[in-house]
N, CA, C and O of each residue as an XYZ file, in Angstrom:
924
protein
N      49.286   -102.325      6.299
C      48.428   -101.555      5.328
C      49.221   -101.182      3.754
O      50.292   -100.577      3.804
N      48.795   -101.469      2.756
C      49.104   -101.250      1.547
C      49.421    -99.696      1.379
O      48.888    -98.788      2.016
N      50.433    -99.571      0.359
C      50.937    -98.191      0.010
C      49.538    -97.586     -0.705
O      49.207    -96.431     -0.438
N      48.884    -98.244     -1.443
C      47.632    -97.767     -2.084
C      46.553    -97.206     -1.023
O      45.962    -96.129     -1.108
N      46.455    -97.969     -0.219
C      45.579    -97.730      0.833
C      45.804    -96.589      1.542
O      44.994    -95.677      1.706
N      47.474    -96.686      2.168
C      47.952    -95.427      2.659
C      47.768    -94.352      2.213
O      47.437    -93.408      2.931
N      47.959    -94.243      0.799
C      47.577    -92.834     -0.003
C      46.103    -92.357     -0.242
O      45.670    -91.270     -0.625
N      45.431    -93.602      0.132
C      43.965    -93.021     -0.209
C      43.470    -92.160      1.057
O      42.854    -91.094      1.032
N      43.899    -92.903      2.171
C      43.769    -92.374      3.457
C      44.309    -91.200      3.719
O      43.572    -90.300      4.122
N      45.526    -91.000      3.566
C      46.422    -89.774      3.685
C      45.470    -88.613      2.750
O      45.502    -87.461      3.182
N      44.938    -88.779      1.954
C      44.360    -87.611      0.820
C      43.141    -87.126      1.771
O      42.468    -86.223      1.272
N      42.719    -87.596      3.132
C      41.626    -87.482      3.763
C      42.059    -86.531      4.865
O      41.248    -86.203      5.731
N      43.342    -86.062      4.868
C      43.591    -85.462      6.217
C      43.472    -84.032      6.577
O      43.622    -83.574      7.710
N      43.111    -83.197      5.217
C      42.775    -81.931      5.290
C      41.289    -81.612      4.931
O      40.945    -80.726      4.149
N      40.470    -82.439      5.598
C      39.043    -82.117      5.155
C      38.565    -81.282      5.880
O      39.109    -81.200      6.981
N      37.370    -80.316      5.602
C      36.854    -79.332      6.198
C      36.886    -79.404      7.673
O      36.144    -80.200      8.247
N      37.777    -78.549      8.405
C      37.891    -78.673      9.790
C      36.758    -77.807     10.603
O      36.614    -78.041     11.803
N      35.893    -76.734      9.912
C      35.178    -75.849     10.676
C      33.981    -76.558     11.135
O      33.437    -76.301     12.209
N      33.528    -77.553     10.220
C      32.078    -78.079     10.501
C      32.309    -79.487      9.778
O      31.978    -79.796      8.634
N      32.969    -80.265     10.750
C      33.661    -81.472     10.057
C      32.108    -82.347      9.729
O      31.275    -82.623     10.592
N      32.000    -82.701      8.138
C      30.730    -83.087      7.777
C      31.165    -83.560      6.394
O      32.050    -83.004      5.744
N      30.352    -84.821      5.922
C      30.383    -85.107      4.353
C      29.006    -85.744      4.169
O      28.547    -86.608      4.917
N      28.271    -85.128      2.883
C      27.217    -85.493      2.716
C      26.262    -85.125      3.817
O      26.250    -83.907      3.995
N      25.525    -85.740      4.545
C      24.415    -85.578      5.582
C      25.053    -86.110      6.974
O      24.331    -86.219      7.965
N      26.410    -86.433      7.015
C      26.835    -87.015      8.279
C      27.753    -85.852      8.932
O      28.497    -85.127      8.272
N      27.587    -85.793     10.282
C      28.514    -84.618     11.179
C      28.828    -85.233     12.195
O      28.053    -85.989     12.780
N      30.187    -84.965     12.607
C      30.827    -85.420     13.373
C      31.381    -84.319     14.548
O      31.977    -83.313     14.164
N      31.164    -84.550     15.931
C      31.641    -83.444     16.873
C      32.098    -84.459     18.136
O      31.363    -85.376     18.500
N      33.342    -84.195     18.731
C      34.040    -82.722     18.409
C      34.785    -82.979     16.930
O      34.833    -84.081     16.384
N      35.271    -81.928     16.473
C      36.064    -81.816     15.120
C      37.496    -82.459     15.498
O      38.148    -83.076     14.655
N      37.964    -82.263     16.894
C      39.179    -82.542     17.107
C      39.012    -83.295     18.746
O      38.363    -82.803     19.669
N      39.757    -84.552     18.788
C      39.573    -85.098     20.035
C      40.725    -85.086     20.825
O      41.723    -85.529     20.257
N      40.896    -84.629     22.200
C      42.290    -84.652     22.771
C      42.008    -85.484     24.027
O      41.002    -85.298     24.712
N      42.837    -86.308     24.269
C      42.926    -87.491     25.590
C      44.075    -87.197     26.300
O      45.114    -86.923     25.699
N      44.014    -87.221     27.549
C      45.073    -87.542     28.326
C      45.764    -89.012     28.630
O      45.089    -90.041     28.597
N      47.092    -89.009     28.910
C      47.640    -90.346     28.693
C      47.084    -91.363     29.698
O      47.370    -92.555     29.579
N      46.309    -90.921     30.669
C      45.487    -91.793     31.580
C      44.123    -91.968     31.358
O      43.570    -92.906     31.932
N      43.442    -91.189     30.584
C      42.136    -91.284     30.342
C      41.837    -92.341     29.421
O      42.252    -92.474     28.269
N      40.908    -93.223     30.210
C      40.411    -94.576     29.795
C      39.461    -94.388     28.517
O      39.481    -95.339     27.736
N      38.735    -93.443     28.224
C      37.905    -93.257     26.808
C      37.532    -91.909     26.718
O      37.816    -91.089     27.590
N      36.843    -91.622     25.595
C      36.349    -90.548     25.200
C      35.574    -91.036     23.993
O      35.721    -92.101     23.394
N      34.639    -89.960     23.727
C      33.591    -90.116     23.079
C      33.319    -89.082     21.723
O      33.466    -87.868     21.863
N      32.992    -89.556     20.664
C      32.433    -88.691     19.371
C      30.925    -89.005     19.433
O      30.410    -89.972     19.994
N      30.245    -87.911     18.684
C      28.889    -87.944     18.394
C      28.626    -87.896     16.786
O      28.760    -86.843     16.163
N      28.249    -89.095     16.175
C      27.955    -89.134     14.969
C      26.526    -88.889     14.513
O      25.668    -89.745     14.732
N      26.147    -87.403     13.693
C      24.766    -87.382     13.320
C      24.436    -87.606     12.090
O      25.126    -87.099     11.204
N      23.255    -88.451     11.744
C      22.880    -88.524     10.156
C      21.897    -87.928     10.013
O      20.846    -88.292     10.541
N      22.000    -86.838      9.245
C      21.194    -85.777      8.856
C      20.119    -86.134      7.751
O      19.107    -85.497      7.457
N      20.535    -87.157      7.285
C      19.816    -87.798      6.027
C      18.497    -88.228      6.001
O      18.142    -88.646      7.103
N      17.605    -88.278      5.106
C      16.141    -88.784      5.544
C      16.292    -90.684      5.313
O      15.325    -91.439      5.211
N      17.354    -90.987      5.286
C      17.934    -92.474      5.064
C      18.730    -92.876      5.965
O      19.632    -92.131      6.348
N      18.536    -94.317      6.562
C      19.523    -94.755      7.230
C      20.876    -94.830      6.732
O      21.031    -94.851      5.511
N      21.867    -94.874      7.488
C      23.382    -95.116      7.108
C      24.150    -96.028      7.672
O      23.998    -96.242      8.874
N      24.975    -96.638      7.044
C      26.022    -97.637      7.588
C      27.251    -97.222      7.559
O      27.697    -96.745      6.515
N      27.989    -97.320      8.642
C      29.264    -96.868      8.597
C      30.505    -97.565      9.269
O      30.389    -98.121     10.361
N      31.414    -97.528      8.747
C      32.743    -98.285      9.369
C      33.595    -97.290      9.868
O      33.903    -96.252      9.283
N      34.065    -97.762     11.291
C      35.006    -96.727     11.912
C      36.483    -97.302     11.884
O      36.562    -98.530     11.842
N      37.591    -96.621     11.899
C      38.905    -97.412     11.992
C      39.713    -96.155     12.494
O      39.456    -94.984     12.213
N      40.644    -96.577     13.218
C      41.362    -95.539     14.331
C      42.916    -95.921     13.698
O      43.325    -97.080     13.755
N      43.637    -94.948     13.161
C      44.952    -94.956     12.812
C      46.023    -94.156     13.443
O      45.758    -93.031     13.867
N      47.229    -94.657     13.538
C      48.176    -94.159     14.021
C      48.758    -92.999     12.910
O      49.204    -93.434     11.849
N      48.755    -91.675     13.126
C      49.056    -90.637     12.121
C      50.338    -90.213     12.391
O      50.640    -89.988     13.563
N      51.222    -90.051     11.425
C      52.375    -89.442     11.357
C      52.970    -88.790     10.148
O      52.386    -89.024      9.090
N      53.979    -88.048     10.109
C      54.421    -87.174      8.865
C      55.771    -87.928      8.337
O      56.702    -88.172      9.104
N      55.783    -88.241      7.081
C      57.252    -88.565      6.879
C      57.590    -87.749      5.499
O      56.895    -87.729      4.483
N      58.808    -87.097      5.718
C      59.238    -86.382      4.552
C      58.190    -85.285      4.265
O      57.959    -84.930      3.109
N      57.632    -84.814      5.209
C      56.527    -83.799      5.010
C      55.278    -84.346      4.551
O      54.446    -83.483      4.269
N      54.877    -85.676      4.381
C      53.606    -86.160      3.835
C      52.860    -87.009      5.087
O      53.493    -87.607      5.957
N      51.782    -86.961      5.027
C      50.829    -87.451      6.107
C      50.872    -89.099      5.753
O      50.794    -89.480      4.585
N      51.001    -90.010      6.849
C      50.893    -91.405      6.825
C      50.142    -91.947      7.934
O      50.205    -91.447      9.057
N      49.450    -92.931      7.659
C      48.640    -93.681      8.388
C      49.105    -94.983      8.721
O      49.893    -95.298      7.829
N      49.022    -95.803      9.471
C      49.144    -97.104      9.912
C      48.453    -97.657     10.924
O      47.966    -96.925     11.786
N      48.301    -99.077     10.975
C      47.659    -99.645     12.096
C      48.263    -99.603     13.409
O      49.451    -99.347     13.605
N      47.464    -99.845     14.243
C      48.245    -99.344     15.773
C      47.017   -100.227     16.764
O      45.898   -100.604     16.416
N      47.675   -100.367     18.027
C      46.912   -101.233     18.918
C      46.717   -100.565     20.253
O      46.103   -101.127     21.160
N      47.250    -99.350     20.372
C      47.147    -98.259     21.672
C      45.588    -98.082     21.957
O      45.226    -98.389     23.092
N      44.667    -97.645     21.104
C      43.365    -97.167     20.895
C      42.322    -97.925     19.978
O      42.507    -98.151     18.782
N      41.487    -98.195     20.516
C      40.244    -98.891     19.660
C      38.981    -98.060     19.504
O      38.690    -97.315     20.439
N      38.193    -98.099     18.430
C      37.105    -97.300     18.422
C      35.691    -98.545     18.561
O      35.762    -99.658     18.040
N      34.829    -98.199     19.128
C      33.808    -99.046     19.191
C      32.416    -98.139     19.348
O      32.293    -97.183     20.113
N      31.400    -98.658     18.447
C      31.393    -99.906     17.653
C      32.260    -99.414     16.418
O      32.258    -98.267     15.971
N      33.136   -100.682     15.863
C      33.788   -100.323     14.659
C      32.832   -100.372     13.335
O      33.288    -99.981     12.261
N      31.493   -100.863     13.437
C      30.617   -100.743     12.334
C      29.282   -100.526     12.998
O      28.976   -101.156     14.010
N      28.388    -99.532     12.368
C      27.202    -98.975     12.980
C      26.158    -98.647     12.040
O      26.545    -98.219     10.953
N      24.990    -98.750     12.218
C      23.836    -98.165     11.483
C      23.311    -97.001     12.239
O      22.952    -97.141     13.408
N      23.252    -95.935     11.668
C      22.508    -94.799     12.218
C      21.463    -94.415     11.598
O      21.516    -93.980     10.447
N      20.166    -94.545     12.405
C      18.693    -94.135     11.725
C      18.930    -92.753     10.913
O      19.847    -91.945     11.059
N      17.818    -92.716      9.998
C      17.508    -91.341      9.458
C      17.550    -90.149     10.526
O      16.758    -90.460     11.416
N      18.044    -89.121     10.761
C      17.885    -88.052     11.595
C      18.004    -88.284     12.663
O      17.277    -87.757     13.505
N      19.059    -89.238     13.007
C      19.487    -89.614     14.281
C      21.134    -89.441     14.866
O      21.972    -88.971     14.097
N      21.498    -89.823     16.164
C      22.905    -89.619     16.528
C      23.120    -91.252     16.773
O      22.349    -92.212     16.753
N      24.563    -91.091     17.015
C      25.279    -92.551     17.468
C      26.420    -92.046     18.153
O      27.286    -91.413     17.549
N      26.475    -92.264     19.286
C      27.755    -92.165     19.995
C      28.755    -93.181     19.868
O      28.422    -94.350     20.064
N      29.772    -92.937     19.609
C      30.960    -93.943     19.512
C      32.141    -93.596     20.434
O      32.392    -92.440     20.774
N      32.860    -94.689     20.823
C      33.955    -94.386     21.923
C      35.140    -94.830     21.532
O      35.245    -95.862     20.870
N      36.187    -94.084     21.905
C      37.627    -94.358     21.738
C      38.155    -94.668     23.013
O      38.294    -93.797     23.872
N      38.511    -96.064     23.222
C      39.043    -96.921     24.157
C      40.334    -97.138     24.238
O      40.842    -97.547     23.194
N      41.174    -96.967     25.324
C      42.467    -97.145     25.677
C      42.600    -98.646     25.908
O      41.917    -99.268     26.722
N      43.557    -99.186     25.105
C      43.843   -100.525     25.123
C      45.340   -100.790     25.950
O      45.631   -101.908     26.375
N      46.060    -99.835     26.081
C      47.467    -99.919     26.708
C      47.946    -98.364     27.007
O      47.622    -97.366     26.363
N      48.767    -98.435     28.109
C      49.298    -96.799     28.435
C      50.184    -96.494     27.003
O      50.614    -97.203     26.094
N      50.211    -94.934     27.342
C      50.669    -94.272     26.305
C      51.833    -93.421     26.945
O      51.783    -92.850     28.034
N      52.910    -93.447     26.042
C      54.180    -92.851     26.481
C      53.873    -91.475     26.278
O      53.365    -91.044     25.242
N      54.239    -90.659     27.453
C      53.727    -89.274     27.785
C      54.840    -88.324     27.382
O      54.670    -87.104     27.391
N      55.881    -88.850     27.060
C      56.999    -87.710     26.531
C      56.657    -86.902     25.356
O      56.813    -85.684     25.271
N      56.136    -87.747     24.379
C      55.868    -86.850     23.247
C      54.234    -87.024     22.945
O      53.728    -88.142     23.043
N      53.579    -86.068     22.640
C      52.272    -86.171     22.477
C      52.009    -87.153     21.076
O      52.686    -86.965     20.065
N      50.962    -88.203     21.139
C      50.749    -89.202     20.059
C      49.521    -88.646     19.218
O      48.599    -88.007     19.725
N      49.625    -88.971     17.848
C      48.384    -88.523     16.883
C      48.104    -89.723     16.208
O      48.905    -90.587     15.850
N      46.638    -89.677     16.044
C      45.816    -90.448     15.404
C      44.711    -90.018     14.515
O      44.381    -88.834     14.574
N      43.996    -90.938     13.572
C      42.991    -90.148     12.907
C      42.056    -91.299     12.756
O      42.339    -92.400     12.286
N      40.813    -90.870     13.253
C      39.559    -91.820     13.091
C      39.231    -91.430     11.852
O      39.130    -90.270     11.455
N      38.997    -92.827     11.001
C      38.436    -92.375      9.576
C      36.941    -93.105      9.639
O      36.683    -94.243     10.031
N      36.195    -92.258      9.215
C      34.737    -92.820      9.083
C      34.108    -93.035      7.747
O      33.956    -91.995      7.106
N      33.695    -94.169      7.156
C      33.367    -94.374      5.920
C      31.869    -94.880      5.974
O      31.498    -95.764      6.748
N      31.132    -94.299      5.169
C      29.968    -94.855      4.816
C      30.038    -95.846      3.851
O      30.787    -95.726      2.882
N      29.200    -96.989      4.052
C      29.499    -98.166      2.997
C      27.707    -98.638      2.688
O      26.745    -98.448      3.432
N      27.742    -99.186      1.550
C      26.287    -99.603      1.282
C      25.972   -100.586      2.290
O      26.834   -101.164      2.953
N      24.640   -100.785      2.407
C      23.977   -101.929      3.567
C      23.927   -103.145      2.927
O      23.692   -104.187      3.539
N      24.208   -103.075      1.284
C      24.136   -104.351      0.589
C      25.461   -104.561     -0.078
O      26.136   -103.590     -0.418
N      25.894   -105.900     -0.297
C      27.365   -106.067     -1.183
C      26.968   -105.846     -2.455
O      25.945   -106.230     -3.022
N      27.953   -105.131     -2.891
C      28.034   -104.904     -4.503
C      28.138   -105.975     -5.589
O      28.443   -107.134     -5.307
N      27.933   -105.656     -6.571
C      27.863   -106.565     -7.834
C      29.431   -107.188     -7.675
O      29.684   -108.338     -8.033
N      30.327   -106.397     -7.165
C      31.808   -106.713     -7.345
C      32.162   -107.410     -5.943
O      33.319   -107.330     -5.530
N      31.346   -107.977     -5.330
C      31.552   -108.677     -4.379
C      32.499   -107.964     -3.048
O      32.006   -107.044     -2.395
N      33.666   -108.412     -2.788
C      34.410   -107.969     -1.988
C      35.045   -106.606     -1.994
O      35.656   -106.032     -1.092
N      34.746   -106.201     -3.274
C      35.412   -104.827     -3.614
C      34.488   -104.151     -2.974
O      33.321   -104.425     -3.255
N      34.749   -103.131     -1.986
C      33.745   -102.495     -0.930
C      33.695   -100.919     -1.719
O      34.677   -100.220     -1.966
N      32.376   -100.629     -1.997
C      31.924    -99.203     -2.294
C      31.979    -98.296     -1.283
O      31.193    -98.558     -0.372
N      32.769    -97.126     -1.100
C      32.536    -96.243     -0.297
C      31.716    -95.035     -0.741
O      31.928    -94.536     -1.846
N      30.963    -94.641     -0.075
C      29.914    -93.434     -0.297
C      30.499    -92.161      0.049
O      30.568    -91.179     -0.689
N      30.920    -92.265      1.250
C      31.992    -90.961      1.847
C      32.551    -91.232      2.809
O      32.109    -92.101      3.560
N      33.847    -90.468      3.098
C      34.574    -90.600      4.215
C      34.720    -89.347      4.931
O      34.660    -88.260      4.357
N      34.878    -89.461      5.956
C      35.631    -88.169      6.974
C      36.721    -88.708      7.820
O      36.753    -89.839      8.306
N      37.625    -87.760      7.944
C      38.735    -87.999      8.897
C      38.961    -87.071     10.063
O      38.947    -85.850      9.904
N      39.164    -87.624     11.204
C      39.031    -86.724     12.272
C      40.306    -86.741     13.263
O      40.592    -87.889     13.604
N      40.942    -85.977     13.676
C      42.161    -86.001     14.497
C      42.077    -86.234     15.882
O      41.382    -85.483     16.566
N      42.762    -87.284     16.449
C      42.696    -87.669     17.759
C      44.155    -87.528     18.378
O      45.059    -88.205     17.888
N      44.389    -86.742     19.349
C      45.559    -86.642     20.108
C      45.825    -87.054     21.416
O      44.984    -86.584     22.182
N      46.617    -87.710     21.946
C      46.995    -88.239     23.350
C      48.258    -87.469     23.871
O      49.357    -87.568     23.326
N      47.988    -86.635     25.059
C      49.010    -85.965     25.499
C      48.855    -85.059     26.920
O      47.757    -85.067     27.477
N      49.674    -84.485     27.345
C      49.576    -83.762     28.500
C      49.348    -82.206     28.289
O      49.752    -81.643     27.272
N      48.706    -81.573     29.262
C      48.533    -80.129     29.023
C      49.692    -79.272     29.132
O      49.567    -78.109     28.749
N      50.855    -79.682     29.616
C      52.245    -78.868     29.541
C      53.014    -79.205     28.046
O      54.085    -78.694     27.717
N      52.366    -80.014     27.353
C      53.078    -80.494     25.908
C      52.670    -79.134     25.031
O      51.534    -78.660     25.048
N      53.784    -78.581     24.259
C      53.552    -77.675     23.334
C      54.389    -77.804     22.194
O      55.446    -78.434     22.239
N      53.944    -77.208     21.121
C      54.803    -76.810     19.743
C      56.056    -75.734     19.769
O      56.144    -74.787     20.551
N      56.890    -76.046     18.867
C      58.025    -75.042     19.033
C      58.177    -75.028     17.210
O      58.547    -75.956     16.491
N      57.808    -73.829     16.869
C      57.778    -73.820     15.325
C      59.041    -72.775     14.725
O      59.376    -71.702     15.226
N      59.601    -73.405     13.554
C      60.409    -72.392     12.839
C      60.198    -72.380     11.501
O      59.629    -73.369     11.041
N      60.569    -71.354     10.628
C      60.528    -71.569      9.407
C      61.588    -71.022      8.322
O      62.216    -69.963      8.328
N      61.589    -71.951      7.498
C      62.778    -71.762      6.571
C      62.294    -71.631      5.255
O      61.261    -72.181      4.870
N      63.138    -70.792      4.434
C      62.641    -70.757      2.596
C      64.101    -71.319      1.702
O      65.293    -71.025      1.795
N      63.433    -72.129      0.945
C      64.518    -72.526      0.051
C      63.859    -73.159     -1.274
O      63.058    -74.093     -1.266
N      64.364    -72.448     -2.477
C      64.014    -73.009     -3.749
C      62.347    -72.744     -4.085
O      61.620    -73.481     -4.751
N      62.046    -71.689     -3.531
C      60.166    -71.516     -3.700
C      59.644    -72.084     -2.719
O      58.426    -71.915     -2.667
N      60.181    -72.841     -1.721
C      59.250    -73.749     -0.718
C      59.537    -73.315      0.734
O      60.653    -73.468      1.232
N      58.473    -72.758      1.415
C      58.522    -72.636      2.783
C      58.285    -73.805      3.735
O      57.273    -74.494      3.610
N      59.010    -73.998      4.495
C      59.112    -75.378      5.395
C      58.866    -74.904      6.849
O      59.610    -74.076      7.374
N      57.836    -75.434      7.466
C      57.501    -75.109      8.674
C      57.718    -76.335      9.689
O      56.983    -77.319      9.766
N      59.073    -76.041     10.587
C      59.305    -77.318     11.245
C      58.912    -77.398     12.907
O      59.141    -76.415     13.611
N      58.390    -78.467     13.409
C      57.869    -78.347     14.868
C      59.174    -79.347     15.665
O      59.430    -80.541     15.513
N      59.676    -78.551     16.335
C      60.592    -79.253     17.300
C      60.089    -79.533     18.851
O      60.771    -80.060     19.729
N      58.972    -79.138     18.955
C      58.095    -79.447     20.193
C      57.612    -80.828     20.477
O      57.997    -81.824     19.865
N      56.825    -80.818     21.356
C      56.553    -82.261     21.668
C      54.945    -82.519     21.726
O      54.354    -83.445     22.281
N      54.365    -81.321     20.917
C      52.672    -81.367     20.509
C      52.636    -80.829     19.197
O      53.618    -80.411     18.585
N      51.376    -80.859     18.757
C      51.033    -80.462     17.414
C      50.948    -79.268     17.265
O      50.829    -78.628     18.310
N      50.968    -78.567     16.094
C      50.673    -77.348     15.577
C      49.650    -77.480     14.635
O      49.845    -78.182     13.643
N      48.376    -76.788     14.838
C      47.300    -76.667     13.624
C      47.448    -75.294     13.234
O      47.283    -74.347     14.003
N      47.830    -75.187     11.760
C      47.883    -73.972     11.056
C      46.990    -73.578     10.356
O      46.563    -74.307      9.461
N      46.444    -72.264     10.586
C      45.330    -71.872      9.907
C      45.573    -70.166      9.200
O      46.439    -69.382      9.590
N      44.676    -69.928      8.215
C      44.905    -68.495      7.810
C      46.177    -67.872      7.577
O      46.464    -66.816      8.142
N      46.962    -68.452      6.783
C      48.586    -68.123      6.551
C      48.560    -66.911      5.718
O      47.786    -66.667      4.792
N      49.612    -66.116      6.222
C      50.054    -65.013      5.303
C      51.386    -64.861      5.269
O      51.990    -65.314      6.241
N      52.092    -64.283      4.308
C      53.562    -63.992      4.501
C      53.654    -62.470      3.964
O      52.924    -61.872      3.174
N      54.842    -62.039      4.691
C      55.197    -60.759      4.392
C      56.598    -60.454      3.733
O      57.601    -60.880      4.306
N      56.719    -59.749      2.574
C      57.889    -59.515      1.827
C      58.892    -58.273      2.420
O      58.484    -57.457      3.247
N      60.039    -58.266      1.956
C      61.013    -57.533      2.151
C      60.740    -56.027      2.100
O      61.419    -55.182      2.682
N      59.264    -55.701      1.047
C      59.185    -54.480      0.870
C      57.626    -54.024      1.767
O      56.846    -53.124      1.454
N      57.540    -54.860      2.794
C      56.504    -54.452      3.479
C      55.000    -54.905      3.144
O      54.043    -54.636      3.870
N      54.932    -55.555      2.065
C      53.505    -56.114      1.459
C      53.242    -57.414      2.409
O      54.071    -58.110      2.996
N      51.863    -57.514      2.371
C      51.520    -58.816      3.146
C      50.738    -59.563      1.888
O      49.876    -59.001      1.212
N      51.212    -60.997      1.682
C      50.507    -61.858      0.728
C      49.580    -63.011      1.274
O      50.063    -63.616      2.231
N      48.545    -63.358      0.917
C      47.851    -64.467      1.424
C      48.494    -65.738      1.029
O      48.635    -65.787     -0.193
N      48.931    -66.782      1.649
C      49.483    -68.003      1.852
C      48.336    -69.119      1.746
O      48.423    -70.008      0.900
N      47.531    -69.058      2.413
C      46.266    -69.904      2.590
C      45.343    -69.621      3.378
O      45.592    -69.386      4.561
N      44.157    -69.588      2.907
C      42.795    -69.272      3.695
C      42.400    -70.508      4.320
O      42.493    -71.551      3.673
N      41.931    -70.514      5.612
C      41.353    -71.682      6.038
C      42.537    -72.476      6.992
O      43.463    -71.883      7.545
N      42.326    -73.770      7.049
C      43.119    -74.653      7.474
C      44.450    -75.029      6.404
O      44.360    -75.580      5.306
N      45.364    -74.677      6.908
C      46.875    -74.694      6.117
C      47.344    -76.068      6.339
O      47.816    -76.592      5.330
N      47.334    -76.673      7.238
C      47.692    -77.998      7.707
C      48.006    -78.277      9.066
O      47.674    -77.461      9.927
N      48.684    -79.467      9.410
C      49.230    -79.738     10.903
C      50.780    -80.038     10.762
O      51.413    -80.471      9.799
N      51.138    -79.712     11.885
C      52.751    -80.001     11.834
C      52.938    -80.838     12.985
O      53.114    -80.172     14.005
N      52.958    -82.188     13.169
C      53.199    -83.062     14.246
C      54.662    -82.867     15.201
O      55.666    -82.317     14.749
N      54.598    -83.218     16.070
C      55.974    -83.197     16.953
C      57.103    -83.769     16.146
O      57.032    -84.853     15.566
N      58.238    -82.911     16.143
C      59.539    -83.417     15.315
C      59.239    -83.587     13.965
O      59.906    -84.433     13.369
N      58.394    -82.980     13.355
C      58.383    -83.077     11.881
C      58.062    -81.632     11.342
O      57.992    -80.619     12.038
N      57.878    -81.717      9.969
C      57.779    -80.501      9.333
C      56.623    -80.447      8.359
O      56.023    -81.496      8.121
N      56.248    -79.297      7.762
C      55.086    -79.196      6.896
C      55.589    -78.252      5.615
O      55.708    -77.038      5.778
N      55.828    -78.773      4.548
C      56.559    -78.039      3.376
C      55.326    -77.304      2.636
O      54.330    -77.981      2.378
N      55.362    -76.050      2.315
C      54.242    -75.140      1.650
C      54.918    -74.464      0.754
O      55.990    -73.883      0.917
N      54.090    -74.569     -0.480
C      54.518    -73.837     -1.716
C      53.997    -72.474     -1.786
O      52.795    -72.214     -1.746
N      55.196    -71.367     -1.921
C      55.106    -70.284     -1.993
C      54.927    -69.754     -3.387
O      55.675    -70.117     -4.295
N      53.956    -68.908     -3.568
C      53.375    -68.431     -4.907
C      54.475    -67.445     -5.254
O      55.203    -66.925     -4.408
N      54.546    -67.211     -6.654
C      55.837    -66.218     -7.236
C      55.547    -64.886     -6.429
O      54.422    -64.529     -6.079
N      56.643    -64.254     -6.204
C      56.744    -63.027     -5.379
C      57.170    -61.801     -6.352
O      57.218    -60.645     -5.934
N      57.476    -62.162     -7.692
C      57.993    -61.218     -8.183
C      59.040    -60.820     -7.915
O      59.217    -59.665     -8.301
N      60.086    -61.391     -7.262
C      61.459    -60.767     -7.102
C      61.543    -60.468     -5.490
O      62.611    -60.556     -4.884
N      60.292    -60.101     -4.853
C      60.234    -59.864     -3.424
C      60.685    -61.162     -2.633
O      60.423    -62.298     -3.027
N      61.370    -60.884     -1.511
C      61.816    -61.869     -0.636
C      61.232    -62.053      0.375
O      61.055    -60.998      0.985
N      60.658    -63.308      1.076
C      59.821    -63.641      1.972
C      60.552    -63.231      3.456
O      61.650    -63.676      3.789
N      59.921    -62.508      4.100
C      60.720    -62.069      5.616
C      60.005    -62.676      6.498
O      60.655    -63.286      7.347
N      58.846    -62.713      6.584
C      58.099    -63.648      7.828
C      56.692    -64.385      7.398
O      56.050    -63.988      6.426
N      56.329    -65.347      8.103
C      55.000    -65.593      7.976
C      54.063    -65.865      9.197
O      54.459    -66.329     10.266
N      52.852    -65.543      8.928
C      52.036    -65.635     10.158
C      50.890    -66.406     10.031
O      50.347    -66.432      8.926
N      50.363    -67.112     11.060
C      49.505    -68.178     11.149
C      48.514    -67.846     12.459
O      48.779    -67.085     13.390
N      47.341    -68.606     12.270
C      46.586    -68.988     13.548
C      47.153    -70.295     14.007
O      46.889    -71.244     13.269
N      47.856    -70.539     15.040
C      48.496    -71.637     15.625
C      47.570    -72.175     16.696
O      47.615    -71.556     17.759
N      46.742    -73.201     16.629
C      46.126    -73.817     17.498
C      45.008    -72.727     18.284
O      44.588    -72.830     19.437
N      44.705    -71.747     17.349
C      43.572    -70.675     17.696
C      44.359    -69.650     17.991
O      43.707    -68.609     18.078
N      45.657    -69.501     18.208
C      46.399    -68.412     18.838
C      47.306    -67.669     17.383
O      47.966    -68.383     16.628
N      47.201    -66.423     17.226
C      48.294    -65.677     16.448
C      49.563    -65.820     16.570
O      50.074    -65.710     17.684
N      50.332    -66.096     15.434
C      51.877    -66.231     15.528
C      52.428    -65.746     14.259
O      51.976    -65.917     13.127
N      53.522    -65.087     14.646
C      54.243    -64.866     13.439
C      55.926    -65.257     13.634
O      56.597    -64.947     14.618
N      56.362    -65.941     12.555
C      57.712    -66.569     12.267
C      58.605    -65.938     11.549
O      58.326    -65.880     10.351
N      59.742    -65.367     11.929
C      60.839    -65.158     10.826
C      61.368    -66.252     10.194
O      61.599    -67.391     10.598
N      61.536    -65.658      9.020
C      61.873    -66.880      7.802
C      63.359    -66.965      7.655
O      63.944    -65.920      7.371
N      64.024    -68.020      7.801
C      65.530    -68.167      7.734
C      65.651    -68.450      6.309
O      64.781    -69.209      5.882
N      66.478    -68.046      5.496
C      66.729    -68.333      4.120
C      67.928    -69.265      4.017
O      69.031    -68.953      4.466
N      67.677    -70.395      3.424
C      68.558    -71.646      3.345
C      69.312    -71.792      2.194
O      68.717    -72.256      1.221
N      70.621    -71.472      2.060
C      71.322    -71.836      0.818
C      71.152    -72.989     -0.056
O      71.850    -73.109     -1.063
């Protein structure tokens, strides 16, 4: 995959998680979890428009490098059908199928990228016009795997590290200063921290106040982390 394509797809990783939709296309579930031995799982795509839609589906391995999300080609899982036409106001079930065994030591992360494309070739020929995109996370792991989060602050940046073996989905972030005042850091989805990776977050100006701890909803559960100040 070219760097240009990787950058384009990476920009999709934080699309609206509460009702994952773009245009008139809706995808359910909004996150998919599979066990390492599960042979397949399904998504339902709903086209709520009054016209048919043509969609391309691609399944990428998802990682984080230096705090930035990246996507790459992979062979462990495939999605079928890879291209589909969904009639107006209709549904299509698509299947994620295992191609080979999955290492169970650490949860694996993937992204299903769904692109709506025109039903006719454009005047630019091979240059594909994309009408909309949705990106949906897919995780493969065991129930006993979990995240382990720590927080550190340095040079105006808050860094959330995950030393566990499963992802952490962070939402509704707040931070408390050393004067006992609470500040909103991020409403809604703040981001994901994959296993053995970190997520940097810019901290707004605190007018001299020192960040003491940070609170999130982590995978649906409330959590508060003490913040270490790095020199």
